[in-house]
C-alpha positions, 0 to 999 in steps of 0.5 A: 348568182341567184344567192348574190341577187337575193342578198343584193338590193336589186329589188327590180331585177327578175328573170323571165321567159318570153316565148317568141310568136310569129309576129315578133320582130325577134324572128330571124334576128340574131342576139346582136341584131336584137340589141337585148343588152345594149338597147334594152339592158336585158341579158339573154341567159338561155333559149329553150327551142321548140324541140326542148333543146336548151341553148345556154348563154347563146352567142351573138350569132344565135338566130331567134326562131318562132316558138323559141322561149328566151330566158332573160334577166334584167330590170322589170321595166327593161324586160317589159319595154323589151317585150313591147318593142319586140312585139312579144306581149306579157302572158 
């Protein structure tokens, strides 16, 4: 996948890590409820939980928790809009 992305003409696509803070609208919501793909155009690839456990390709019913680090892929502008709407500022 990464090789295909590197060869493609998708210059604005990137992967990013977003750590969820206590004030985020994501806390307590599921992947489906957050509408990451439908509303934001962002794919959730994995979640690193505070204890270090990795959940790859989290299902629709995965519930986001404080200090989860969400690994996403999408257009740079879509990721930034996702951060703003979910109250997760850029690092």
